C-alpha positions in Angstrom: 143.9 166.9 205.5 140.5 168.3 204.6 140.0 170.5 201.6 137.7 173.4 201.9 135.7 174.4 199.0 136.4 178.0 198.1 133.4 180.2 197.5 134.1 182.4 194.5 134.2 186.1 195.3 131.0 187.9 194.5 131.0 189.3 191.0 129.7 192.7 192.0 130.7 195.1 194.9 128.8 194.4 198.1 127.2 197.9 197.9 125.9 197.5 194.4 122.3 198.4 195.3 123.4 201.7 196.8 125.6 202.4 193.8 122.7 201.7 191.5 120.3 203.9 193.5 122.8 206.8 193.3 123.4 206.1 189.6 119.7 205.9 188.9 119.0 209.3 190.5 122.0 210.8 188.7 120.8 209.4 185.3 117.4 210.8 185.8 118.5 214.2 186.9 122.3 214.8 186.6 122.3 218.4 187.8 120.8 217.4 191.1 123.7 215.1 192.0 127.4 215.7 192.7 128.2 211.9 192.7 131.5 210.8 191.2 129.9 208.5 188.7 133.1 207.3 187.0 134.5 206.2 190.4 131.2 204.8 191.6 130.1 203.0 188.5 132.2 203.1 185.3 135.7 202.4 186.7 134.8 199.4 188.9 132.0 197.9 186.8 133.2 198.2 183.2 135.9 195.5 183.5 133.4 193.1 185.0 130.7 193.9 182.3 133.2 193.7 179.4 134.7 190.3 180.5 131.4 188.5 181.2 128.4 190.6 180.0 125.8 187.9 180.7 127.1 187.1 184.2 127.2 190.8 185.0 123.6 191.4 183.9 122.3 188.4 185.7 124.1 189.3 189.0 123.0 193.0 188.6 119.4 191.9 188.0 119.5 189.6 191.0 120.7 192.5 193.2 118.4 195.3 192.0 115.1 193.7 191.0 114.0 192.8 194.6 114.7 196.4 195.7 113.1 198.2 192.7 112.9 201.9 192.6 116.0 203.9 191.7 118.2 200.8 192.1 116.4 199.0 189.2 116.3 202.2 187.2 120.0 202.6 187.7 120.7 199.0 186.9 118.8 199.2 183.6 120.7 202.3 182.6 124.0 200.8 183.8 123.6 197.9 181.4 122.9 200.1 178.5 125.8 202.4 179.3 128.4 199.8 179.9 127.4 197.2 177.3 125.7 199.3 174.5 122.1 200.0 173.8 121.8 197.1 171.4 122.8 194.5 174.0 120.0 192.0 174.7 119.4 189.7 177.6 116.1 188.6 179.3 117.3 189.9 182.7 118.0 193.3 181.2 114.5 193.3 179.9 113.3 192.5 183.5 115.3 195.5 184.8 113.9 197.7 182.1 110.4 196.6 182.9 111.0 197.3 186.5 112.4 200.7 185.7 109.4 201.6 183.5 106.9 200.3 186.2 108.7 202.5 188.8 108.6 205.6 186.6 104.9 205.0 185.9 104.1 204.4 189.6 105.9 207.7 190.4 103.7 209.5 187.9 106.7 210.5 185.8 105.5 212.1 182.6 106.1 209.9 179.5 108.1 212.7 178.0 110.8 212.0 180.6 111.3 208.5 179.5 114.2 207.8 177.1 113.4 206.2 173.7 114.4 202.8 174.9 112.1 203.0 177.9 109.2 204.3 175.9 109.6 201.6 173.2 109.6 198.9 175.9 106.4 200.4 177.4 104.7 200.4 173.9 105.9 196.9 173.1 104.8 195.4 176.4 101.6 197.4 176.9 100.2 197.8 173.4 97.3 200.3 173.3 97.5 200.9 177.0 97.6 204.5 178.1 100.5 205.7 180.3 
């Protein structure tokens, strides 16, 4: 009898990029969206993030960084919202950098950045004008 290796189920939902795009748009401008954020993000992802924060962040970064845009913006906010603002991980920094780069490329005024995003910009681009 042959034994098959079981592939572990994916850590995140298959539609995580779409969820993060919706979440990113909602985070940036909540009144413009009627998305059910608790059902889309908080309820399914909080248990994963709380049990294995590092694995969650790594899987999320792997999913959203190649896509960029609202997905990476949503991913960076999702980490902060589910794990706390003080949580640190290099892959979260990568998502935060991607989110800031996206906002800058979209010519979003620096006043629209949250303090975490603005601090990251100032730290990684000292003396550089937005």
